[in-house]
C-alpha positions, 0 to 999 in steps of 0.5 A: 500506460496503465496495466490493470488486473482482477485484484485491482478491479475487485476493489469497490471503494478506496480505503484512505489512510487513517494516519500518515504514519507507518504503524510498524515504524512507529512501534519500533522507532523506525523511519519511512520515506513513503506510505501505502495503505492496504485495500484489504485491511486498511493498515498503512505501512512504509514502501519499498524505498523505506528502510524496513519495507513494511508493506511488502512484508505485510503482503508476503505475510497476509497475501493482501494484494492491493495497496494505494499510495498514501502520499498526498496528491498521489492517486493510484493502486498497485497489485503485488501479485500481478505488478499492475498499477491503475490510477483512480 
């Protein structure tokens, strides 16, 4: 069952990833498992299953609440604040 929130509902259009790489891992020669794209600023970073958890760090630094999965074939939004998810 999907749980949605005001942060997810406030996303008017989906920002897709520009590239399928973690921008921070590339800078520091790191590796990633899966990618997420911030729906506030458009940055694409690695997920919590990746060694450096750059997207969660981005959330804690910026407060940008909603990301999408940047993985091909996955179509969902996640809110860090409310721990809510919604397909699109």
